[in-house]
C-alpha positions as CSV (number, residue, x, y, z in Angstrom):
1,M,0.0,0.0,0.0
2,D,2.9,2.4,0.8
3,Q,4.3,1.8,-2.7
4,Q,0.9,2.6,-4.3
5,A,0.5,5.7,-2.2
6,N,3.9,7.1,-3.2
7,Q,3.6,6.6,-6.9
8,Y,2.4,10.2,-7.4
9,E,4.9,11.7,-5.0
10,T,7.7,14.0,-6.4
11,T,11.3,13.7,-5.3
12,T,10.6,16.8,-3.1
13,G,8.1,14.8,-1.1
14,H,4.8,16.4,-2.4
15,N,2.1,13.9,-3.0
16,F,-0.2,14.0,-6.1
17,S,2.3,16.3,-7.7
18,T,4.1,14.2,-10.3
19,K,3.6,15.0,-14.0
20,D,1.6,11.7,-14.4
21,W,-1.0,12.6,-11.7
22,L,-1.1,16.3,-12.8
23,N,-1.8,15.3,-16.4
24,L,-4.5,12.8,-15.3
25,H,-6.3,15.4,-13.2
26,Y,-6.0,18.2,-15.7
27,K,-7.3,16.2,-18.6
28,A,-10.3,15.0,-16.5
29,V,-11.4,18.6,-15.6
30,E,-9.8,20.7,-18.4
31,N,-12.8,22.7,-19.2
32,E,-13.5,23.6,-15.5
33,Y,-9.8,24.5,-15.0
34,A,-9.8,26.7,-18.1
35,S,-12.7,28.6,-16.7
36,M,-10.8,29.2,-13.4
37,V,-7.7,30.6,-15.2
38,Q,-9.9,32.8,-17.5
39,S,-11.6,34.3,-14.4
40,V,-8.4,35.9,-13.2
41,G,-8.4,38.7,-15.8
42,I,-5.0,38.0,-17.4
43,Q,-4.4,40.3,-20.4
44,P,-2.5,40.0,-23.7
45,G,1.1,41.2,-23.4
46,W,1.4,40.5,-19.7
47,R,4.3,38.7,-18.1
48,V,2.9,36.0,-15.8
49,L,4.5,33.8,-13.2
50,D,3.2,30.2,-12.8
51,A,4.4,29.7,-9.2
52,A,4.9,26.0,-8.3
53,C,3.9,25.1,-11.8
54,G,4.3,21.3,-11.5
55,N,4.8,20.0,-15.0
56,G,3.1,23.1,-16.5
57,C,-0.4,21.9,-17.1
58,F,-1.8,25.5,-16.9
59,I,0.8,27.0,-19.1
60,Q,-1.0,26.2,-22.4
61,K,-4.0,28.3,-21.2
62,L,-1.8,31.0,-19.7
63,S,0.1,31.3,-22.9
64,E,-3.1,31.7,-24.8
65,L,-4.2,34.5,-22.5
66,V,-0.9,36.5,-22.7
67,S,-0.6,35.7,-26.4
68,V,2.4,36.1,-28.7
69,H,3.6,39.4,-27.1
70,G,3.3,38.1,-23.6
71,R,5.6,35.8,-21.5
72,V,5.2,33.1,-19.0
73,D,7.8,32.3,-16.4
74,A,7.4,29.0,-14.5
75,I,9.0,27.8,-11.3
76,D,8.8,24.6,-9.4
77,L,10.8,22.8,-6.7
78,A,10.8,19.3,-8.3
79,P,13.5,18.9,-11.0
80,E,11.5,16.2,-12.8
81,N,8.6,18.6,-13.3
82,I,10.8,21.3,-14.7
83,A,12.5,18.7,-17.0
84,A,9.0,17.7,-18.3
85,L,8.1,21.4,-18.9
86,Q,11.5,22.1,-20.6
87,S,10.7,19.3,-23.1
88,N,7.4,20.9,-24.0
89,V,9.1,24.2,-24.4
90,M,11.6,22.7,-26.8
91,K,8.8,21.4,-28.8
92,K,7.4,24.9,-29.1
93,Q,4.0,24.0,-27.8
94,Y,3.1,27.4,-26.5
95,Q,1.8,30.7,-27.9
96,C,4.4,32.8,-26.1
97,Q,7.8,32.6,-24.7
98,V,8.0,30.3,-21.7
99,Y,10.9,30.3,-19.2
100,P,11.0,27.4,-16.7
101,M,13.2,27.5,-13.7
102,R,13.7,25.2,-10.7
103,G,13.4,27.1,-7.5
104,N,11.5,27.7,-4.2
105,I,8.5,30.0,-4.2
106,M,9.4,31.1,-0.6
107,A,12.5,32.8,-2.1
108,L,11.7,33.7,-5.7
109,P,14.8,34.4,-7.9
110,Y,13.2,37.4,-9.6
111,E,13.5,41.1,-9.1
112,A,10.7,43.3,-7.6
113,N,7.8,44.4,-9.7
114,V,8.6,42.4,-12.8
115,F,5.3,40.5,-13.2
116,D,1.9,41.6,-14.1
117,A,0.3,38.5,-12.4
118,V,1.1,35.4,-10.5
119,W,-1.0,32.2,-10.8
120,C,-0.5,29.6,-8.1
121,S,-2.5,26.4,-8.1
122,A,-2.8,23.5,-5.6
123,V,0.3,24.6,-3.6
124,T,-0.9,26.1,-0.4
125,Q,-2.1,22.8,0.8
126,F,1.5,21.9,1.4
127,L,2.3,25.0,3.4
128,S,2.0,25.9,7.1
129,N,0.5,29.3,7.9
130,D,4.0,30.9,8.3
131,E,5.2,29.4,5.0
132,F,2.1,30.6,3.3
133,Q,2.6,34.1,4.6
134,S,6.2,34.0,3.3
135,V,5.0,32.9,-0.2
136,I,2.3,35.7,-0.3
137,S,5.0,38.3,0.6
138,E,7.2,37.0,-2.2
139,F,4.3,37.3,-4.7
140,I,3.6,40.8,-3.6
141,R,7.3,41.7,-4.0
142,V,7.6,40.4,-7.5
143,V,4.3,41.7,-8.9
144,R,4.0,45.4,-9.9
145,P,1.5,47.7,-8.1
146,G,-1.9,47.1,-9.7
147,G,-0.9,43.6,-10.8
148,V,-2.8,40.5,-9.9
149,I,-2.2,37.6,-7.5
150,A,-4.4,34.5,-8.0
151,I,-4.6,31.5,-5.7
152,K,-6.4,28.3,-6.8
153,E,-6.8,25.8,-4.2
154,F,-8.6,22.5,-3.5
155,D,-11.4,22.8,-1.0
156,G,-11.5,19.5,0.9
157,T,-14.9,20.3,2.5
158,L,-16.5,19.7,-0.9
159,F,-14.8,16.5,-1.8
160,Y,-17.3,13.5,-2.0
161,F,-18.1,10.4,-3.9
162,S,-21.0,8.0,-4.0
163,P,-22.4,5.3,-3.6
164,S,-20.6,4.3,-0.5
165,V,-20.9,4.5,3.3
166,P,-21.7,8.2,3.7
167,T,-19.1,8.7,6.5
168,L,-16.3,6.8,4.9
169,L,-14.6,9.9,3.6
170,W,-15.4,12.1,6.5
171,N,-13.8,9.6,8.9
172,T,-10.5,10.1,7.1
173,A,-10.7,13.8,7.7
174,G,-10.8,13.1,11.4
175,L,-7.3,11.7,11.2
176,M,-5.8,14.9,9.9
177,D,-3.2,16.7,11.9
178,E,-3.8,20.4,12.7
179,Q,-1.8,21.7,9.7
180,K,-3.7,19.5,7.2
181,Q,-7.0,20.5,8.7
182,T,-6.0,24.1,8.1
183,S,-4.6,23.7,4.6
184,F,-7.3,21.3,3.2
185,L,-10.4,22.5,5.1
186,S,-10.1,25.9,6.7
187,R,-7.7,28.1,4.7
188,P,-9.4,27.6,1.3
189,I,-12.7,28.8,2.6
190,Q,-11.0,31.8,4.3
191,M,-8.6,32.6,1.4
192,K,-10.2,36.0,0.7
193,T,-9.7,37.1,4.2
194,V,-6.2,35.7,4.3
195,L,-5.2,37.6,1.2
196,K,-6.9,40.9,2.4
197,N,-4.9,40.5,5.7
198,S,-1.7,40.0,3.7
199,G,-2.2,43.5,2.1
200,L,-3.9,42.8,-1.2
201,I,-6.9,44.9,-2.2
202,E,-10.0,44.4,-4.2
203,V,-9.9,40.7,-3.2
204,T,-12.6,38.4,-4.7
205,Q,-13.2,34.7,-4.2
206,K,-15.2,32.2,-6.1
207,T,-15.9,28.5,-5.6
208,Y,-16.0,26.1,-8.5
209,L,-17.9,22.8,-8.1
210,I,-16.8,20.0,-10.3
211,E,-19.3,17.1,-10.6
212,K,-18.9,13.9,-12.6
213,R,-21.5,11.2,-13.2
214,Q,-21.9,8.2,-15.4
215,P,-21.1,7.8,-18.2
216,L,-17.6,9.0,-17.5
217,N,-15.4,9.9,-20.4
218,E,-12.0,8.3,-21.0
219,F,-10.0,10.9,-19.1
220,E,-12.4,11.0,-16.1
221,K,-12.2,7.3,-15.8
222,K,-8.4,7.3,-15.8
223,Y,-8.2,10.1,-13.2
224,I,-10.8,8.7,-10.8
225,S,-9.7,5.1,-11.1
226,A,-6.1,6.2,-10.4
227,F,-7.3,8.0,-7.3
228,F,-8.9,4.8,-5.9
229,D,-5.9,2.8,-7.0
230,A,-3.6,4.9,-5.1
231,Q,-5.2,4.1,-1.7
232,D,-4.6,7.6,-0.5
233,V,-6.8,10.6,0.2
234,S,-4.1,13.3,0.1
235,W,-4.4,14.0,3.8
236,V,-4.1,10.4,5.0
237,T,-3.0,7.1,3.5
238,L,-5.5,4.3,4.0
239,D,-3.2,2.2,6.1
240,K,-3.9,4.7,8.9
241,I,-7.7,4.4,9.0
242,P,-9.7,1.9,11.0
243,E,-9.8,-1.7,9.8
244,N,-13.5,-1.7,8.9
245,D,-13.2,1.5,6.8
246,R,-10.1,0.1,5.2
247,R,-12.0,-3.1,4.2
248,I,-14.7,-1.0,2.5
249,W,-12.1,1.1,0.7
250,K,-10.4,-2.0,-0.7
251,L,-13.8,-3.3,-1.9
252,I,-14.9,-0.2,-3.7
253,S,-11.4,0.5,-5.2
254,N,-10.7,-3.0,-6.5
255,P,-11.8,-3.3,-10.2
256,K,-12.2,-7.1,-9.7
257,S,-14.6,-6.5,-6.8
258,K,-18.4,-6.7,-7.3
259,Q,-18.5,-3.5,-5.2
260,Y,-16.1,-1.6,-7.5
261,I,-17.5,1.9,-7.3
262,L,-16.8,2.9,-10.9
263,N,-19.0,0.1,-12.1
264,E,-22.0,1.6,-10.2
265,Q,-24.6,3.1,-12.5
266,G,-25.2,5.8,-10.0
267,F,-21.6,6.7,-9.5
268,Y,-21.1,10.4,-8.5
269,W,-17.8,12.3,-7.9
270,R,-17.6,15.8,-6.5
271,E,-14.6,18.1,-5.9
272,G,-14.4,21.8,-5.2
273,H,-11.8,24.5,-5.9
274,I,-11.6,28.1,-4.9
275,V,-10.0,30.9,-6.9
276,A,-9.1,34.0,-4.9
277,V,-7.8,37.0,-6.8
278,G,-6.3,40.2,-5.2
279,I,-4.6,43.3,-6.5
280,V,-1.2,44.5,-5.3
281,P,-1.6,48.0,-3.9
282,S,0.7,50.9,-4.7
283,H,3.7,50.9,-2.4
């Protein structure tokens, strides 16, 4: 089970962050993710930073928004993710110049006021409150006054699937440590307040609900089946949950089982994401 749970973990120790997982997830919810990026207000000609970019799933959409006269910089801590993005850049897959770099978003290697916008997706769940504040301070430093900072994050309170024992997923949440409760459950809901308290102005926040039902398309099946196969719920691996819950998980996640959840005609999957957008004030 540990081997399964680690198959989507990067060399930097971030789970569900490898290029394979990111590609699975993005393809399954591509239209919804495109709407989230478009909501930020990125303009043609802008220079945008994709902070903790993973393997660059969002860069295609970002490059379309900034267009040929714009530029996208991309930074990530995992060398394998930057290598994958570099390969795509070499193939000239994007509509603007893209500049990948390995680095830490808590100490960005860029001068002040050089970006028009920062886009940061599915990253804050890995950060403590102090680390998150350091990251936001860095974003404010590198974005020009009047520029945009956009945070997209998974909202764990909206995650659900059916049919199954209704409390199965909720029981795993009870095993979270305090930091994971904050990053998966509390902080996403309060992101608007957090960004305002960090000094951003005109902050907005919107929740995007993603729902999948039968019949699932090819990409949705691959993504959701990979989730169940991993035996991991992001905030806790299933070897840590009570034995009876673990037995149920094994039954619903085994394609050879009569209870395999993806064979259920009434299968339902729900996940939620928030997008919070703020403006950097004049210094």
